[in-house]
C-alpha positions in Angstrom: 19.0 8.6 -72.2 22.3 8.3 -74.1 22.1 8.3 -77.9 23.8 5.5 -79.8 26.7 5.4 -82.3 28.4 2.6 -84.3 32.2 2.3 -84.0 33.7 0.4 -87.0 37.2 -0.8 -86.5 39.5 -3.1 -88.5 40.3 -5.2 -85.4 38.5 -5.1 -82.1 40.8 -3.8 -79.4 40.4 -6.8 -77.1 43.2 -7.0 -76.1 44.6 -3.6 -77.1 48.0 -4.8 -78.3 49.7 -2.4 -80.6 49.4 1.4 -81.2 46.4 1.4 -83.4 44.4 -0.8 -81.1 45.3 1.3 -78.1 44.1 4.4 -79.9 40.8 2.7 -80.8 40.3 1.7 -77.2 40.9 5.2 -76.0 38.4 6.5 -78.5 35.8 4.0 -77.4 36.4 4.8 -73.7 36.0 8.5 -74.4 32.9 8.2 -76.6 31.2 5.9 -74.1 30.9 8.8 -71.7 28.4 10.4 -74.0 26.9 7.6 -76.2 26.0 3.9 -76.1 28.7 2.5 -78.4 28.2 -0.5 -80.6 31.5 -1.9 -81.9 32.0 -4.1 -85.0 35.2 -5.5 -86.6 37.5 -8.5 -86.7 38.6 -10.5 -83.7 42.3 -10.8 -82.9 43.2 -14.2 -84.4 45.1 -15.3 -81.3 42.5 -14.4 -78.7 39.1 -14.3 -80.4 36.5 -13.0 -77.9 38.4 -14.3 -74.9 39.8 -10.8 -73.9 36.7 -8.6 -74.0 36.2 -8.0 -70.3 37.8 -4.6 -70.2 36.3 -3.4 -73.5 32.8 -4.5 -72.4 32.9 -1.8 -69.7 32.6 0.8 -72.4 30.4 -0.8 -75.0 26.8 -1.5 -75.6 27.3 -4.4 -78.0 30.4 -6.0 -79.6 30.1 -7.8 -83.0 33.2 -9.7 -83.9 34.2 -11.8 -86.9 37.1 -14.1 -87.7 39.8 -12.7 -90.0 41.0 -15.0 -92.7 44.0 -14.3 -94.9 45.7 -16.9 -97.0 47.9 -16.9 -100.1 44.9 -17.8 -102.2 42.9 -14.8 -101.0 45.9 -12.5 -101.4 46.3 -13.6 -105.0 42.6 -13.2 -105.6 42.6 -9.7 -104.1 45.6 -8.6 -106.1 43.9 -9.7 -109.4 40.6 -8.1 -108.3 42.5 -4.9 -107.6 43.8 -4.7 -111.1 40.3 -5.1 -112.5 38.5 -2.8 -110.0 41.3 -0.3 -109.3 40.4 -0.7 -105.6 43.4 -0.8 -103.2 44.4 -4.4 -102.3 44.3 -3.4 -98.6 40.6 -2.5 -98.9 39.8 -5.8 -100.6 41.8 -7.7 -98.0 39.8 -6.3 -95.1 36.4 -6.3 -96.7 34.0 -8.8 -95.4 30.5 -9.3 -96.9 29.1 -10.6 -93.6 30.3 -7.5 -91.8 28.9 -5.3 -94.5 25.5 -6.9 -94.2 25.6 -6.6 -90.4 26.5 -3.0 -90.6 23.6 -2.4 -93.0 21.2 -4.2 -90.6 22.5 -2.3 -87.6 22.1 1.1 -89.3 18.6 0.1 -90.4 17.5 -1.1 -87.0 19.1 1.6 -84.9 18.9 5.4 -84.8 22.6 6.0 -84.7 23.7 9.6 -84.2 26.7 8.9 -86.3 29.2 6.2 -87.4 32.8 6.4 -86.4 35.3 4.8 -88.8 38.7 3.9 -87.2 41.4 3.5 -89.9 41.1 4.0 -93.6 40.4 0.3 -94.4 37.0 0.6 -92.6 35.7 3.6 -94.5 34.8 1.4 -97.5 31.8 0.3 -95.5 30.3 3.8 -95.8 28.0 2.6 -98.6 26.3 0.3 -96.0 25.5 2.9 -93.3 22.4 4.3 -95.0 23.6 7.9 -95.3 24.2 8.3 -91.6 26.9 11.0 -91.1 30.3 9.7 -90.2 33.6 10.7 -88.5 37.0 9.4 -89.6 40.1 8.8 -87.5 43.1 8.4 -89.8 45.7 6.5 -87.8 48.5 7.5 -90.2 48.9 8.8 -93.7 48.2 5.4 -95.3 49.3 6.2 -98.8 52.6 7.6 -97.5 53.2 4.5 -95.4 52.8 2.3 -98.4 55.0 4.5 -100.5 57.7 4.4 -97.9 57.4 0.7 -97.6 57.9 0.3 -101.4 61.4 1.9 -101.0 62.4 -1.2 -99.0 61.2 -3.7 -101.5 62.6 -5.0 -104.7 61.0 -5.5 -108.1 58.2 -6.4 -108.7 56.9 -5.7 -105.2 58.1 -2.1 -105.2 56.1 -1.4 -108.4 53.0 -2.9 -106.9 53.3 -1.0 -103.7 53.7 2.3 -105.6 50.6 1.6 -107.5 48.8 0.7 -104.2 50.0 4.0 -102.8 48.4 6.0 -105.6 45.1 4.1 -105.3 45.1 4.5 -101.5 45.7 8.3 -101.8 42.5 8.7 -103.8 40.6 6.6 -101.4 42.0 8.5 -98.4 41.2 11.9 -99.9 37.7 10.9 -100.7 37.1 9.6 -97.2 38.5 12.8 -95.6 36.3 14.9 -98.0 33.1 13.1 -97.3 33.3 12.8 -93.5 31.7 15.1 -91.0 35.1 15.7 -89.3 38.5 14.0 -89.4 41.1 13.3 -86.8 44.9 13.0 -87.2 47.6 11.8 -84.8 49.8 14.9 -85.3 50.1 18.3 -87.0 52.6 16.7 -89.4 50.0 14.2 -90.6 47.3 16.8 -91.0 49.6 18.9 -93.1 49.9 16.0 -95.6 46.4 16.9 -96.7 46.3 20.6 -95.9 46.5 21.4 -99.6 42.7 20.8 -99.5 41.0 23.7 -97.7 37.8 21.6 -97.4 39.7 18.8 -95.5 41.8 21.2 -93.4 38.7 23.2 -92.2 37.1 20.1 -90.6 40.1 18.3 -89.4 41.5 18.1 -85.9 44.7 16.7 -84.2 44.0 14.3 -81.4 47.3 13.2 -80.0 48.0 9.6 -79.4 47.9 8.9 -75.7 48.8 6.4 -73.0 47.7 5.9 -69.5 50.0 7.1 -66.8 52.2 4.2 -65.8 54.6 6.0 -63.5 55.7 3.8 -60.6 57.8 5.8 -58.1 58.9 2.5 -56.4 60.3 1.0 -59.6 64.0 0.3 -59.8 66.4 -0.1 -62.7 67.8 -3.7 -63.1 71.3 -4.4 -61.9 72.6 -4.9 -65.4 72.3 -2.3 -68.3 69.1 -3.3 -70.0 67.5 -2.2 -73.3 63.8 -2.6 -74.1 61.6 -2.9 -77.2 57.8 -3.1 -77.2 55.7 -3.5 -80.3 53.5 -5.7 -82.5 55.8 -7.6 -84.9 52.9 -8.1 -87.4 53.6 -4.5 -88.4 56.3 -4.6 -91.0 58.2 -1.5 -89.9 58.5 -2.9 -86.4 59.7 -6.3 -87.6 62.2 -4.8 -90.1 63.6 -2.3 -87.6 64.0 -4.8 -84.8 65.9 -7.3 -86.9 68.1 -4.5 -88.2 68.7 -3.3 -84.6 69.7 -6.8 -83.4 72.0 -7.5 -86.3 73.7 -4.2 -86.7 73.5 -2.4 -83.4 72.8 -4.7 -80.5 75.4 -7.3 -81.6 78.1 -4.6 -81.4 76.8 -3.4 -78.0 76.9 -6.9 -76.7 80.5 -7.4 -77.9 81.6 -4.2 -76.1 79.5 -4.8 -73.0 78.8 -8.5 -72.4 76.6 -7.7 -69.3 74.1 -5.9 -71.4 70.6 -7.3 -71.8 67.8 -6.8 -74.3 64.1 -7.5 -73.5 61.6 -7.7 -76.4 57.9 -7.7 -75.7 55.5 -8.1 -78.6 52.8 -10.0 -80.4 52.9 -12.0 -83.7 56.6 -12.8 -83.2 57.7 -15.0 -86.1 60.7 -17.3 -86.5 63.0 -14.6 -87.9 63.0 -12.9 -84.5 62.4 -15.9 -82.2 65.7 -17.4 -83.3 67.4 -14.7 -81.2 65.7 -15.7 -78.0 68.4 -16.8 -75.4 71.3 -15.5 -77.5 73.4 -12.5 -76.5 71.3 -12.0 -73.4 68.2 -11.4 -75.5 64.9 -12.4 -73.9 61.6 -12.5 -75.9 58.2 -12.3 -74.3 55.3 -12.9 -76.6 51.9 -11.7 -75.7 53.1 -10.7 -72.2 50.4 -9.7 -69.7 50.4 -5.9 -68.9 51.8 -6.5 -65.4 54.9 -8.3 -66.7 55.4 -5.8 -69.5 55.2 -2.9 -67.1 57.7 -4.5 -64.8 60.1 -5.1 -67.7 59.8 -1.5 -68.8 60.3 -0.2 -65.3 63.5 -2.2 -64.9 65.0 -1.1 -68.3 67.6 1.6 -68.7 66.9 2.6 -72.3 63.9 2.0 -74.5 64.6 1.8 -78.3 62.4 2.6 -81.3 64.3 1.4 -84.5 61.7 2.3 -87.1 62.9 3.1 -90.7 59.6 3.5 -92.5 56.0 4.0 -91.6 53.7 6.8 -90.8 51.7 8.3 -87.8 53.3 8.5 -84.4 54.7 5.8 -82.2 52.5 5.1 -79.2 55.3 3.0 -77.8 57.3 6.2 -77.3 54.5 7.6 -75.2 54.4 4.3 -73.3 58.1 4.7 -72.5 57.6 8.3 -71.5 54.8 7.3 -69.2 57.3 5.1 -67.3 59.9 7.9 -67.1 62.3 6.2 -69.5 65.0 7.6 -71.7 64.5 6.8 -75.4 66.7 6.3 -78.4 64.8 6.4 -81.7 65.3 6.8 -85.4 64.1 10.0 -86.9 61.1 8.3 -88.5 60.4 6.4 -85.3 59.7 9.7 -83.4 58.0 11.4 -86.4 55.0 13.6 -85.3 56.3 14.0 -81.7 58.1 17.1 -80.3 61.8 17.3 -79.8 62.4 16.2 -76.2 65.7 16.3 -74.3 65.3 12.8 -73.0 64.6 11.3 -76.4 67.6 10.9 -78.7 67.0 10.9 -82.4 69.7 9.1 -84.4 69.6 7.3 -87.7 73.2 6.2 -88.3 74.0 2.8 -86.8 77.4 3.9 -85.4 75.8 7.0 -83.8 73.1 4.9 -82.2 75.7 2.6 -80.7 77.7 5.6 -79.4 74.6 7.2 -78.0 73.5 4.1 -76.1 77.0 3.5 -74.8 77.3 7.0 -73.5 73.9 6.9 -71.8 74.5 3.5 -70.2 77.7 4.9 -68.6 75.8 7.4 -66.6 72.7 5.9 -64.9 72.1 9.2 -62.9 71.8 11.2 -66.1 69.5 8.5 -67.6 67.0 8.9 -64.7 67.0 12.7 -65.1 66.4 12.4 -68.9 63.6 10.0 -68.2 62.0 12.4 -65.8 62.1 15.1 -68.4 60.2 12.8 -70.9 57.7 12.0 -68.2 56.9 15.7 -67.7 56.3 16.2 -71.4 54.0 13.2 -71.3 52.0 14.6 -68.4 51.5 17.9 -70.1 50.6 16.8 -73.6 49.8 13.1 -73.9 48.2 11.7 -70.8 44.9 10.1 -71.8 42.8 12.3 -69.5 44.2 15.5 -70.9 43.7 14.5 -74.6 40.3 12.9 -74.4 38.3 15.3 -72.4 35.3 17.6 -72.4 37.1 20.1 -74.6 37.4 17.6 -77.5 33.7 16.7 -77.1 32.5 20.3 -77.0 34.6 21.5 -79.9 33.8 18.7 -82.3 30.8 16.4 -81.4 28.6 18.9 -79.5 29.3 21.6 -82.0 28.1 19.4 -84.9 25.1 18.1 -83.0 24.0 21.6 -82.3 24.3 22.6 -85.9 22.4 19.5 -87.1 19.4 20.4 -85.0 18.9 23.8 -86.7 
């Protein structure tokens, strides 16, 4: 009979929109091969529990709660942070009802271990009754906050720098107390490698994506760019607006036949105002079938990210479709240098790179093929989440714990 574990996530990956949710879904799918998995976290505010069909295949129980964030709660959390010296992010995602349920579940069940997905969930460790836990750090959170502060003005930049310092302490403590840690890239792991204790029990588990290759897919008749991402994530929103204003507008003036498809969730008015202008088409919360069709038809996929941390799962998604990618340096951080992925930060150079690539569709397809081969070798889900990962981390610890 399978043993049981508790998987604590910030948001339940149903649906798995966005990179973090896709990673959590992949973890749950992998762990379900060896354990009965109970999942607890917040529901997606737009879908609630209406999209759990796929996740239910891999879970024992799902415990979801509504997520409420208002200006009033933000002000309260900010004031509480200055009193308690707890990061605002932790206070923002803490829920007493969830904490009580976790305590109850850990009391009533003989869980083998608890799995914390993302740093904001580790604050619940005081409610797991000393059950050992694993921690998956989706990105270097304190670094992400610090980088974000550089794009803010006073007094927000000062508050974010303080938040970064507080989060670094929380992150190091979580990494130190866990049974093992997981990072999305060697680059992220190195951010904490100054601690031998953390480095010794930490592993890199690459972000992944299912193989979406469609050999019958055809490029659209007109040169088409593509962006996929959750616009609730500030780096995505900032980067996309910058791309439209400073890069795509120039491309459109030079090539009026060009098109730009945007697929995302949590799209606000700042971005929606571009829908229908300059051949821009926005698809909010598009179904997977439509999204895949749009990616297949695109000529170039873009990743305009100027701050953040971790690795961009959207790049792996593009690679899985055999697409050529143009990304900023930070947008491709943590991924290897690949011939079919162009890393450019300067706006004028991005424009020139895209124009050169669009002028040669045959070369575009060859470059996309090269990206696909790298994806197959290193990032296909079946290759990353396999028996080797289980035997080198989970089985190894379970064997030791029985001695």
